[in-house]
C-alpha atoms as an extended CHARMM CRD file, in Angstrom:
* protein
*
       255  EXT
         1         1  UNK       CA            120.1550000000       86.7400000000      170.9820000000  PROA      1               0.0000000000
         2         2  UNK       CA            121.2760000000       86.2420000000      174.2100000000  PROA      2               0.0000000000
         3         3  UNK       CA            119.4540000000       83.7330000000      176.5710000000  PROA      3               0.0000000000
         4         4  UNK       CA            118.4960000000       86.7520000000      178.8860000000  PROA      4               0.0000000000
         5         5  UNK       CA            117.0730000000       88.3140000000      175.9900000000  PROA      5               0.0000000000
         6         6  UNK       CA            115.0420000000       85.6160000000      175.2550000000  PROA      6               0.0000000000
         7         7  UNK       CA            114.0300000000       85.4980000000      178.8950000000  PROA      7               0.0000000000
         8         8  UNK       CA            112.5140000000       88.8770000000      178.4910000000  PROA      8               0.0000000000
         9         9  UNK       CA            111.3090000000       88.6190000000      174.9720000000  PROA      9               0.0000000000
        10        10  UNK       CA            107.5670000000       89.7510000000      174.4810000000  PROA      10              0.0000000000
        11        11  UNK       CA            104.8740000000       88.0500000000      172.5010000000  PROA      11              0.0000000000
        12        12  UNK       CA            101.9730000000       89.8990000000      171.0260000000  PROA      12              0.0000000000
        13        13  UNK       CA             98.7330000000       89.1600000000      172.5380000000  PROA      13              0.0000000000
        14        14  UNK       CA             95.1630000000       89.4260000000      171.0900000000  PROA      14              0.0000000000
        15        15  UNK       CA             92.2360000000       87.7230000000      173.2300000000  PROA      15              0.0000000000
        16        16  UNK       CA             90.1100000000       87.5400000000      170.4600000000  PROA      16              0.0000000000
        17        17  UNK       CA             92.4310000000       85.2870000000      168.5460000000  PROA      17              0.0000000000
        18        18  UNK       CA             93.5300000000       83.1860000000      171.3840000000  PROA      18              0.0000000000
        19        19  UNK       CA             92.4790000000       79.5480000000      171.3480000000  PROA      19              0.0000000000
        20        20  UNK       CA             92.0190000000       79.2480000000      175.1570000000  PROA      20              0.0000000000
        21        21  UNK       CA             89.7000000000       82.4660000000      175.4500000000  PROA      21              0.0000000000
        22        22  UNK       CA             86.7340000000       80.4480000000      176.4740000000  PROA      22              0.0000000000
        23        23  UNK       CA             88.6590000000       79.1500000000      179.2400000000  PROA      23              0.0000000000
        24        24  UNK       CA             90.2590000000       82.2500000000      180.3900000000  PROA      24              0.0000000000
        25        25  UNK       CA             88.9850000000       85.5260000000      181.8180000000  PROA      25              0.0000000000
        26        26  UNK       CA             87.4350000000       86.8380000000      178.4440000000  PROA      26              0.0000000000
        27        27  UNK       CA             85.1490000000       84.2610000000      178.4250000000  PROA      27              0.0000000000
        28        28  UNK       CA             81.4600000000       85.7570000000      178.0130000000  PROA      28              0.0000000000
        29        29  UNK       CA             82.9640000000       89.0810000000      177.1330000000  PROA      29              0.0000000000
        30        30  UNK       CA             81.8720000000       91.2930000000      173.9990000000  PROA      30              0.0000000000
        31        31  UNK       CA             83.8710000000       92.2920000000      171.3550000000  PROA      31              0.0000000000
        32        32  UNK       CA             84.5270000000       95.9170000000      173.1040000000  PROA      32              0.0000000000
        33        33  UNK       CA             84.9010000000       94.1560000000      176.5350000000  PROA      33              0.0000000000
        34        34  UNK       CA             87.4610000000       91.7980000000      175.3900000000  PROA      34              0.0000000000
        35        35  UNK       CA             89.4440000000       94.5100000000      173.4920000000  PROA      35              0.0000000000
        36        36  UNK       CA             89.6200000000       96.5220000000      176.9740000000  PROA      36              0.0000000000
        37        37  UNK       CA             90.9980000000       93.5300000000      178.6270000000  PROA      37              0.0000000000
        38        38  UNK       CA             93.3510000000       92.8940000000      175.9620000000  PROA      38              0.0000000000
        39        39  UNK       CA             94.7360000000       96.4450000000      176.3290000000  PROA      39              0.0000000000
        40        40  UNK       CA             95.8980000000       95.4940000000      179.5570000000  PROA      40              0.0000000000
        41        41  UNK       CA             98.0720000000       92.6200000000      178.3460000000  PROA      41              0.0000000000
        42        42  UNK       CA             99.5030000000       94.0460000000      174.9260000000  PROA      42              0.0000000000
        43        43  UNK       CA            102.4150000000       91.4770000000      175.3520000000  PROA      43              0.0000000000
        44        44  UNK       CA            102.9010000000       88.0570000000      176.8230000000  PROA      44              0.0000000000
        45        45  UNK       CA            105.6910000000       87.3070000000      179.1710000000  PROA      45              0.0000000000
        46        46  UNK       CA            108.1450000000       84.3410000000      178.5030000000  PROA      46              0.0000000000
        47        47  UNK       CA            109.3170000000       82.3830000000      180.9820000000  PROA      47              0.0000000000
        48        48  UNK       CA            112.1530000000       79.5610000000      180.4480000000  PROA      48              0.0000000000
        49        49  UNK       CA            112.3880000000       76.2990000000      182.4890000000  PROA      49              0.0000000000
        50        50  UNK       CA            113.0210000000       76.8030000000      186.2050000000  PROA      50              0.0000000000
        51        51  UNK       CA            112.5190000000       80.5660000000      186.2200000000  PROA      51              0.0000000000
        52        52  UNK       CA            110.6440000000       81.9460000000      188.9990000000  PROA      52              0.0000000000
        53        53  UNK       CA            107.1040000000       83.8560000000      188.1230000000  PROA      53              0.0000000000
        54        54  UNK       CA            106.8740000000       85.2630000000      191.6330000000  PROA      54              0.0000000000
        55        55  UNK       CA            108.2480000000       84.1010000000      195.2800000000  PROA      55              0.0000000000
        56        56  UNK       CA            106.2410000000       83.5400000000      198.3180000000  PROA      56              0.0000000000
        57        57  UNK       CA            106.0120000000       86.9060000000      200.4620000000  PROA      57              0.0000000000
        58        58  UNK       CA            106.0130000000       89.2040000000      197.4000000000  PROA      58              0.0000000000
        59        59  UNK       CA            103.3940000000       91.6860000000      196.8610000000  PROA      59              0.0000000000
        60        60  UNK       CA            100.7200000000       90.8960000000      194.2970000000  PROA      60              0.0000000000
        61        61  UNK       CA            101.6320000000       93.1180000000      191.3060000000  PROA      61              0.0000000000
        62        62  UNK       CA             99.7830000000       91.0400000000      188.6010000000  PROA      62              0.0000000000
        63        63  UNK       CA             97.8040000000       87.8990000000      187.6840000000  PROA      63              0.0000000000
        64        64  UNK       CA             98.6470000000       85.6390000000      185.0320000000  PROA      64              0.0000000000
        65        65  UNK       CA             96.6960000000       83.4410000000      182.4380000000  PROA      65              0.0000000000
        66        66  UNK       CA             98.9230000000       80.6320000000      181.2040000000  PROA      66              0.0000000000
        67        67  UNK       CA             98.8440000000       80.3700000000      177.2770000000  PROA      67              0.0000000000
        68        68  UNK       CA            101.2340000000       77.5910000000      177.0160000000  PROA      68              0.0000000000
        69        69  UNK       CA            103.7180000000       75.5670000000      179.2060000000  PROA      69              0.0000000000
        70        70  UNK       CA            103.3240000000       74.6990000000      182.4870000000  PROA      70              0.0000000000
        71        71  UNK       CA            104.1630000000       75.9930000000      186.0760000000  PROA      71              0.0000000000
        72        72  UNK       CA            104.5020000000       74.3490000000      189.4970000000  PROA      72              0.0000000000
        73        73  UNK       CA            103.1670000000       76.2200000000      192.5980000000  PROA      73              0.0000000000
        74        74  UNK       CA            104.9200000000       75.6420000000      196.0510000000  PROA      74              0.0000000000
        75        75  UNK       CA            105.3250000000       76.9450000000      199.4540000000  PROA      75              0.0000000000
        76        76  UNK       CA            107.9510000000       77.0870000000      202.0380000000  PROA      76              0.0000000000
        77        77  UNK       CA            107.4750000000       75.2570000000      205.1680000000  PROA      77              0.0000000000
        78        78  UNK       CA            109.7870000000       77.0550000000      207.5280000000  PROA      78              0.0000000000
        79        79  UNK       CA            112.6250000000       74.1180000000      207.8390000000  PROA      79              0.0000000000
        80        80  UNK       CA            114.2070000000       74.8330000000      204.1310000000  PROA      80              0.0000000000
        81        81  UNK       CA            111.8900000000       72.3620000000      202.6690000000  PROA      81              0.0000000000
        82        82  UNK       CA            109.0080000000       72.8190000000      199.9130000000  PROA      82              0.0000000000
        83        83  UNK       CA            105.6000000000       71.4360000000      199.2970000000  PROA      83              0.0000000000
        84        84  UNK       CA            104.1400000000       71.3920000000      195.9350000000  PROA      84              0.0000000000
        85        85  UNK       CA            100.4970000000       72.7400000000      196.0250000000  PROA      85              0.0000000000
        86        86  UNK       CA             99.5980000000       72.0970000000      192.4080000000  PROA      86              0.0000000000
        87        87  UNK       CA            100.5280000000       72.3940000000      188.6260000000  PROA      87              0.0000000000
        88        88  UNK       CA             99.0940000000       75.1340000000      186.0440000000  PROA      88              0.0000000000
        89        89  UNK       CA             98.4560000000       74.3130000000      182.5280000000  PROA      89              0.0000000000
        90        90  UNK       CA             97.3480000000       76.2370000000      179.6090000000  PROA      90              0.0000000000
        91        91  UNK       CA             94.0730000000       78.2010000000      180.6260000000  PROA      91              0.0000000000
        92        92  UNK       CA             94.5190000000       78.4200000000      184.0300000000  PROA      92              0.0000000000
        93        93  UNK       CA             94.7910000000       81.5170000000      186.1240000000  PROA      93              0.0000000000
        94        94  UNK       CA             97.8510000000       81.9960000000      188.2300000000  PROA      94              0.0000000000
        95        95  UNK       CA             98.6380000000       84.3530000000      191.1520000000  PROA      95              0.0000000000
        96        96  UNK       CA             95.1960000000       84.0240000000      192.9550000000  PROA      96              0.0000000000
        97        97  UNK       CA             96.8430000000       83.0700000000      196.2110000000  PROA      97              0.0000000000
        98        98  UNK       CA             97.7570000000       87.0290000000      196.5690000000  PROA      98              0.0000000000
        99        99  UNK       CA             94.7290000000       88.1870000000      196.6410000000  PROA      99              0.0000000000
       100       100  UNK       CA             93.6100000000       88.1570000000      200.2180000000  PROA      100             0.0000000000
       101       101  UNK       CA             96.2430000000       90.7500000000      201.3450000000  PROA      101             0.0000000000
       102       102  UNK       CA             97.9450000000       91.3540000000      198.4170000000  PROA      102             0.0000000000
       103       103  UNK       CA            101.0950000000       89.2560000000      199.0970000000  PROA      103             0.0000000000
       104       104  UNK       CA            101.8930000000       86.0570000000      197.5720000000  PROA      104             0.0000000000
       105       105  UNK       CA            101.2390000000       82.9010000000      199.8020000000  PROA      105             0.0000000000
       106       106  UNK       CA            103.2270000000       80.5560000000      197.8470000000  PROA      106             0.0000000000
       107       107  UNK       CA            105.7730000000       80.8290000000      194.9590000000  PROA      107             0.0000000000
       108       108  UNK       CA            105.5790000000       79.7870000000      191.2380000000  PROA      108             0.0000000000
       109       109  UNK       CA            107.9690000000       78.1820000000      188.8540000000  PROA      109             0.0000000000
       110       110  UNK       CA            108.1990000000       77.3260000000      185.2290000000  PROA      110             0.0000000000
       111       111  UNK       CA            108.1880000000       73.5250000000      184.5620000000  PROA      111             0.0000000000
       112       112  UNK       CA            109.1010000000       74.2710000000      180.5460000000  PROA      112             0.0000000000
       113       113  UNK       CA            109.1920000000       77.1910000000      178.5350000000  PROA      113             0.0000000000
       114       114  UNK       CA            105.8880000000       78.9000000000      179.3350000000  PROA      114             0.0000000000
       115       115  UNK       CA            104.2470000000       82.0320000000      178.0490000000  PROA      115             0.0000000000
       116       116  UNK       CA            101.3000000000       83.9560000000      180.1840000000  PROA      116             0.0000000000
       117       117  UNK       CA             99.2640000000       86.9670000000      179.7450000000  PROA      117             0.0000000000
       118       118  UNK       CA            100.1690000000       89.2110000000      182.8440000000  PROA      118             0.0000000000
       119       119  UNK       CA             97.6300000000       91.3400000000      183.9740000000  PROA      119             0.0000000000
       120       120  UNK       CA             98.9650000000       94.3200000000      186.2320000000  PROA      120             0.0000000000
       121       121  UNK       CA             96.3920000000       93.7920000000      189.3440000000  PROA      121             0.0000000000
       122       122  UNK       CA             95.4200000000       97.3560000000      190.0300000000  PROA      122             0.0000000000
       123       123  UNK       CA             94.3110000000       98.0530000000      186.2760000000  PROA      123             0.0000000000
       124       124  UNK       CA             92.5430000000       94.7440000000      186.2750000000  PROA      124             0.0000000000
       125       125  UNK       CA             90.6790000000       95.2900000000      189.4090000000  PROA      125             0.0000000000
       126       126  UNK       CA             89.7180000000       98.5230000000      188.3550000000  PROA      126             0.0000000000
       127       127  UNK       CA             88.3090000000       96.8580000000      184.7470000000  PROA      127             0.0000000000
       128       128  UNK       CA             86.3300000000       94.2880000000      186.7680000000  PROA      128             0.0000000000
       129       129  UNK       CA             84.3290000000       97.0440000000      188.5670000000  PROA      129             0.0000000000
       130       130  UNK       CA             83.6360000000       98.4660000000      185.2830000000  PROA      130             0.0000000000
       131       131  UNK       CA             82.6930000000       95.4160000000      183.4740000000  PROA      131             0.0000000000
       132       132  UNK       CA             80.1370000000       92.9760000000      185.5050000000  PROA      132             0.0000000000
       133       133  UNK       CA             80.6890000000       89.8540000000      183.1270000000  PROA      133             0.0000000000
       134       134  UNK       CA             84.5830000000       90.1170000000      183.6980000000  PROA      134             0.0000000000
       135       135  UNK       CA             84.0080000000       90.1800000000      187.3890000000  PROA      135             0.0000000000
       136       136  UNK       CA             81.7480000000       87.3970000000      187.1090000000  PROA      136             0.0000000000
       137       137  UNK       CA             84.1760000000       85.2580000000      185.3950000000  PROA      137             0.0000000000
       138       138  UNK       CA             86.8230000000       86.2730000000      187.9190000000  PROA      138             0.0000000000
       139       139  UNK       CA             84.5020000000       84.7370000000      190.5000000000  PROA      139             0.0000000000
       140       140  UNK       CA             84.1330000000       81.4580000000      188.4790000000  PROA      140             0.0000000000
       141       141  UNK       CA             87.7030000000       80.9320000000      188.3840000000  PROA      141             0.0000000000
       142       142  UNK       CA             88.2630000000       81.7790000000      192.0760000000  PROA      142             0.0000000000
       143       143  UNK       CA             85.6270000000       78.9650000000      192.5460000000  PROA      143             0.0000000000
       144       144  UNK       CA             87.5620000000       76.6410000000      190.2730000000  PROA      144             0.0000000000
       145       145  UNK       CA             90.6770000000       77.2380000000      192.2570000000  PROA      145             0.0000000000
       146       146  UNK       CA             88.8730000000       76.3830000000      195.4790000000  PROA      146             0.0000000000
       147       147  UNK       CA             87.7150000000       73.3020000000      193.9960000000  PROA      147             0.0000000000
       148       148  UNK       CA             91.1470000000       72.2670000000      192.7310000000  PROA      148             0.0000000000
       149       149  UNK       CA             92.2500000000       72.7390000000      196.5050000000  PROA      149             0.0000000000
       150       150  UNK       CA             89.5180000000       70.3880000000      197.7190000000  PROA      150             0.0000000000
       151       151  UNK       CA             90.5680000000       67.8190000000      195.3560000000  PROA      151             0.0000000000
       152       152  UNK       CA             94.2170000000       68.1200000000      196.6550000000  PROA      152             0.0000000000
       153       153  UNK       CA             92.7560000000       67.3740000000      200.0230000000  PROA      153             0.0000000000
       154       154  UNK       CA             91.0310000000       64.3090000000      198.6240000000  PROA      154             0.0000000000
       155       155  UNK       CA             93.9740000000       63.1460000000      197.0420000000  PROA      155             0.0000000000
       156       156  UNK       CA             95.9630000000       63.1830000000      200.2980000000  PROA      156             0.0000000000
       157       157  UNK       CA             93.3840000000       61.6260000000      202.2740000000  PROA      157             0.0000000000
       158       158  UNK       CA             92.4130000000       58.0910000000      203.1060000000  PROA      158             0.0000000000
       159       159  UNK       CA             93.3480000000       56.9590000000      199.3210000000  PROA      159             0.0000000000
       160       160  UNK       CA             96.1070000000       54.2390000000      198.1040000000  PROA      160             0.0000000000
       161       161  UNK       CA             99.0570000000       55.3240000000      196.3210000000  PROA      161             0.0000000000
       162       162  UNK       CA             97.8770000000       53.3210000000      193.5490000000  PROA      162             0.0000000000
       163       163  UNK       CA             94.5550000000       55.2700000000      193.4640000000  PROA      163             0.0000000000
       164       164  UNK       CA             96.4120000000       58.8500000000      193.7800000000  PROA      164             0.0000000000
       165       165  UNK       CA             98.6330000000       58.2690000000      190.9350000000  PROA      165             0.0000000000
       166       166  UNK       CA             95.6990000000       56.8600000000      188.6760000000  PROA      166             0.0000000000
       167       167  UNK       CA             93.2950000000       59.9630000000      189.6920000000  PROA      167             0.0000000000
       168       168  UNK       CA             96.3730000000       62.3770000000      188.8980000000  PROA      168             0.0000000000
       169       169  UNK       CA             97.0340000000       60.8840000000      185.5140000000  PROA      169             0.0000000000
       170       170  UNK       CA             93.1160000000       60.9690000000      184.6650000000  PROA      170             0.0000000000
       171       171  UNK       CA             92.7790000000       64.3620000000      185.6490000000  PROA      171             0.0000000000
       172       172  UNK       CA             95.8200000000       65.6070000000      183.8590000000  PROA      172             0.0000000000
       173       173  UNK       CA             94.4720000000       64.1800000000      180.7200000000  PROA      173             0.0000000000
       174       174  UNK       CA             91.1120000000       65.7870000000      181.0750000000  PROA      174             0.0000000000
       175       175  UNK       CA             92.8520000000       68.9590000000      181.8780000000  PROA      175             0.0000000000
       176       176  UNK       CA             94.9430000000       68.5790000000      178.6170000000  PROA      176             0.0000000000
       177       177  UNK       CA             91.9460000000       67.7070000000      176.7460000000  PROA      177             0.0000000000
       178       178  UNK       CA             89.6150000000       70.9770000000      178.1780000000  PROA      178             0.0000000000
       179       179  UNK       CA             92.5250000000       73.0400000000      176.4910000000  PROA      179             0.0000000000
       180       180  UNK       CA             92.4690000000       71.4880000000      173.0740000000  PROA      180             0.0000000000
       181       181  UNK       CA             95.3600000000       68.9760000000      173.5890000000  PROA      181             0.0000000000
       182       182  UNK       CA             95.4300000000       65.2010000000      173.4200000000  PROA      182             0.0000000000
       183       183  UNK       CA             93.7330000000       63.3120000000      176.0930000000  PROA      183             0.0000000000
       184       184  UNK       CA             95.5030000000       59.9560000000      175.6370000000  PROA      184             0.0000000000
       185       185  UNK       CA             99.0980000000       60.9440000000      174.9840000000  PROA      185             0.0000000000
       186       186  UNK       CA            101.1050000000       64.0620000000      177.0150000000  PROA      186             0.0000000000
       187       187  UNK       CA            104.1370000000       64.9210000000      178.6050000000  PROA      187             0.0000000000
       188       188  UNK       CA            104.8540000000       65.0370000000      182.3650000000  PROA      188             0.0000000000
       189       189  UNK       CA            106.6740000000       68.1860000000      182.5970000000  PROA      189             0.0000000000
       190       190  UNK       CA            107.1020000000       67.8300000000      186.2160000000  PROA      190             0.0000000000
       191       191  UNK       CA            109.4230000000       65.3310000000      188.0160000000  PROA      191             0.0000000000
       192       192  UNK       CA            108.6220000000       62.1820000000      189.4670000000  PROA      192             0.0000000000
       193       193  UNK       CA            109.6960000000       63.6620000000      192.8080000000  PROA      193             0.0000000000
       194       194  UNK       CA            107.3210000000       66.7830000000      192.1390000000  PROA      194             0.0000000000
       195       195  UNK       CA            104.4570000000       64.2280000000      191.3610000000  PROA      195             0.0000000000
       196       196  UNK       CA            105.2100000000       62.5540000000      194.5330000000  PROA      196             0.0000000000
       197       197  UNK       CA            105.5380000000       65.8900000000      196.8550000000  PROA      197             0.0000000000
       198       198  UNK       CA            101.9940000000       66.8470000000      195.3440000000  PROA      198             0.0000000000
       199       199  UNK       CA            100.3120000000       63.3680000000      196.0600000000  PROA      199             0.0000000000
       200       200  UNK       CA            102.0410000000       63.0050000000      199.3970000000  PROA      200             0.0000000000
       201       201  UNK       CA            103.6890000000       59.8220000000      198.8250000000  PROA      201             0.0000000000
       202       202  UNK       CA            107.6610000000       58.4650000000      198.0970000000  PROA      202             0.0000000000
       203       203  UNK       CA            108.8170000000       59.7310000000      195.2160000000  PROA      203             0.0000000000
       204       204  UNK       CA            110.0400000000       55.6960000000      194.4120000000  PROA      204             0.0000000000
       205       205  UNK       CA            106.2880000000       54.9670000000      194.9290000000  PROA      205             0.0000000000
       206       206  UNK       CA            105.3680000000       57.1420000000      191.6790000000  PROA      206             0.0000000000
       207       207  UNK       CA            107.9160000000       55.3140000000      189.3190000000  PROA      207             0.0000000000
       208       208  UNK       CA            106.8770000000       52.0580000000      190.7270000000  PROA      208             0.0000000000
       209       209  UNK       CA            103.1720000000       52.5500000000      190.3100000000  PROA      209             0.0000000000
       210       210  UNK       CA            103.6450000000       53.8910000000      186.5900000000  PROA      210             0.0000000000
       211       211  UNK       CA            105.4530000000       50.7700000000      186.2730000000  PROA      211             0.0000000000
       212       212  UNK       CA            103.0830000000       48.7000000000      187.4260000000  PROA      212             0.0000000000
       213       213  UNK       CA            100.1450000000       50.6530000000      185.1520000000  PROA      213             0.0000000000
       214       214  UNK       CA            102.2850000000       50.0040000000      182.1930000000  PROA      214             0.0000000000
       215       215  UNK       CA            102.6580000000       46.2420000000      182.9640000000  PROA      215             0.0000000000
       216       216  UNK       CA             98.9490000000       46.0100000000      183.3300000000  PROA      216             0.0000000000
       217       217  UNK       CA             98.3620000000       47.5620000000      179.8610000000  PROA      217             0.0000000000
       218       218  UNK       CA             96.8710000000       50.5220000000      181.2360000000  PROA      218             0.0000000000
       219       219  UNK       CA             99.2330000000       53.1210000000      180.2480000000  PROA      219             0.0000000000
       220       220  UNK       CA            102.3430000000       53.4720000000      178.0870000000  PROA      220             0.0000000000
       221       221  UNK       CA            105.3090000000       55.0270000000      179.6160000000  PROA      221             0.0000000000
       222       222  UNK       CA            108.8320000000       56.4450000000      177.8130000000  PROA      222             0.0000000000
       223       223  UNK       CA            110.5850000000       58.6990000000      179.9010000000  PROA      223             0.0000000000
       224       224  UNK       CA            108.2670000000       61.4900000000      180.4380000000  PROA      224             0.0000000000
       225       225  UNK       CA            105.7620000000       60.7150000000      177.7070000000  PROA      225             0.0000000000
       226       226  UNK       CA            102.5700000000       59.0150000000      179.2750000000  PROA      226             0.0000000000
       227       227  UNK       CA            100.1720000000       57.2940000000      176.8140000000  PROA      227             0.0000000000
       228       228  UNK       CA             96.6160000000       56.0960000000      178.0940000000  PROA      228             0.0000000000
       229       229  UNK       CA             95.9390000000       52.5890000000      176.6520000000  PROA      229             0.0000000000
       230       230  UNK       CA             92.7210000000       51.7570000000      179.0280000000  PROA      230             0.0000000000
       231       231  UNK       CA             90.9080000000       54.8750000000      180.2970000000  PROA      231             0.0000000000
       232       232  UNK       CA             88.0210000000       52.7270000000      182.1110000000  PROA      232             0.0000000000
       233       233  UNK       CA             90.6800000000       50.2050000000      183.5260000000  PROA      233             0.0000000000
       234       234  UNK       CA             92.5380000000       53.2990000000      185.1630000000  PROA      234             0.0000000000
       235       235  UNK       CA             89.3200000000       54.5460000000      186.1360000000  PROA      235             0.0000000000
       236       236  UNK       CA             88.5750000000       51.5590000000      187.8760000000  PROA      236             0.0000000000
       237       237  UNK       CA             91.7500000000       51.7740000000      189.6320000000  PROA      237             0.0000000000
       238       238  UNK       CA             91.1790000000       55.4350000000      190.6490000000  PROA      238             0.0000000000
       239       239  UNK       CA             87.8930000000       54.5250000000      192.3310000000  PROA      239             0.0000000000
       240       240  UNK       CA             89.1990000000       51.3360000000      194.2070000000  PROA      240             0.0000000000
       241       241  UNK       CA             89.3520000000       53.0330000000      197.3970000000  PROA      241             0.0000000000
       242       242  UNK       CA             85.6010000000       53.8280000000      198.2400000000  PROA      242             0.0000000000
       243       243  UNK       CA             82.4770000000       55.4300000000      197.1220000000  PROA      243             0.0000000000
       244       244  UNK       CA             84.0560000000       58.9340000000      196.1910000000  PROA      244             0.0000000000
       245       245  UNK       CA             84.7750000000       59.2450000000      192.4460000000  PROA      245             0.0000000000
       246       246  UNK       CA             86.7520000000       62.0070000000      190.7520000000  PROA      246             0.0000000000
       247       247  UNK       CA             83.5060000000       63.2540000000      189.5580000000  PROA      247             0.0000000000
       248       248  UNK       CA             82.9210000000       64.4350000000      192.9660000000  PROA      248             0.0000000000
       249       249  UNK       CA             85.5830000000       66.5860000000      193.1590000000  PROA      249             0.0000000000
       250       250  UNK       CA             83.9050000000       69.7800000000      191.8870000000  PROA      250             0.0000000000
       251       251  UNK       CA             83.2710000000       67.9310000000      188.6790000000  PROA      251             0.0000000000
       252       252  UNK       CA             86.8870000000       66.6340000000      188.2680000000  PROA      252             0.0000000000
       253       253  UNK       CA             88.6400000000       69.9340000000      188.6380000000  PROA      253             0.0000000000
       254       254  UNK       CA             91.4290000000       68.6280000000      190.8790000000  PROA      254             0.0000000000
       255       255  UNK       CA             95.2870000000       69.1530000000      190.5070000000  PROA      255             0.0000000000
């Protein structure tokens, strides 16, 4: 099988069998409603590392639910540079940036081999009108996205680089835990530069802070693998810049 054939390979999807269904659009649906939603996505889409899901400015053709892997969302700044806006993990809904005028305001690229449930937008919108609980869950996920944007503003506000990196690690741990993965040990699919761009700090600062956390016994780092050894101590670093805590970010939905 060629690499391109692997890129377009389709994987069978069944919402009722998906371990992420409590986090996704099917949450709260009965069996019949879940089956109707599943009919929109009989197959999942597979992306290889660095493959674009969509580009900034393209029409909104579909929304995507991440089943496995991760993506980076970014926007061009008009001077050839990019700004990293966030990272999508399993259970996240991708493509909401295109809802305003049905045209994507940013781009999304796979950070690793990633599978997604693809929901054709026109058909999905019609189904939301027919199933109130699906529409309600969609609004819930949009609210989650808004909270994540508020969290990004918080991270780029008046916080030290040390606190920004600590908050980022703790929030990743929480998000991995929510989707059934380990909260204590995980891989950073994004580069140090991409993390720095997202946090609004210099690339070498991320590496320096990770090294400092390791020397203090807060984490263990081996290349992209991170193990949190002292979550309480790391939380104290995250909270050091003032009264605001991670729990204030819409119950910790940043990043």
